[in-house]
C-alpha positions in Angstrom: 41.6 41.7 59.1 42.1 38.3 58.0 40.3 35.3 59.5 41.2 31.5 58.7 37.6 29.8 59.5 36.5 25.9 58.9 34.2 25.7 56.1 31.2 24.3 58.4 31.5 27.7 60.1 28.7 30.2 59.9 28.4 34.2 59.1 27.2 34.4 62.6 30.3 32.5 64.1 32.4 35.0 62.1 30.4 37.9 63.4 31.0 37.1 67.0 34.8 36.8 66.0 35.1 40.3 64.4 32.6 41.7 67.7 35.1 40.3 70.3 38.5 41.4 68.0 37.5 44.9 67.4 35.7 45.8 70.6 32.2 46.7 69.4 29.8 47.6 71.6 26.5 46.2 72.2 24.6 49.2 70.9 25.9 48.4 67.3 25.0 45.7 64.9 27.4 43.9 62.4 26.6 42.7 58.9 28.7 40.9 56.6 29.0 41.4 52.6 30.2 39.5 49.7 29.6 41.2 46.2 27.6 44.0 47.8 25.0 41.1 49.0 24.5 41.2 52.6 25.0 37.4 54.2 22.5 35.7 56.5 23.7 34.6 59.8 22.9 30.9 59.2 24.8 30.3 56.1 27.6 28.4 56.1 31.2 29.7 54.9 31.6 26.6 52.4 28.3 27.7 50.5 29.7 31.2 50.2 33.1 30.4 49.6 31.7 27.8 46.4 30.0 30.9 45.1 32.0 34.2 45.5 35.5 33.2 46.1 38.3 34.8 43.9 39.3 32.7 40.9 42.8 34.3 41.0 44.0 33.5 44.3 41.3 31.4 45.7 40.5 33.7 48.8 36.8 34.6 49.9 36.8 38.5 50.4 34.0 39.7 52.7 33.4 43.4 53.7 31.5 44.0 57.0 29.8 47.1 58.1 28.4 48.0 61.4 25.4 50.2 62.4 24.5 52.3 65.4 21.0 51.0 66.4 20.2 54.4 66.9 21.0 55.5 63.2 24.7 56.2 62.9 26.5 53.9 60.0 30.3 53.2 59.9 31.6 50.9 57.0 35.2 49.0 57.2 
């Protein structure tokens, strides 16, 4: 899944977009990772991009994981 987001967007807004596109239930939590580091929801994409973007194609690659609030774990 690819998203083009404004630099001032936060991780929280990206998580809301993923939740709406993937129809994830309210019993599941979402987490975003870059380089195996979980991102805080208040952090701006601009800050993350400055530190973690690919030097080859200038893109920012993130991985998301969802976890059932009752303990089952799924990763995408």
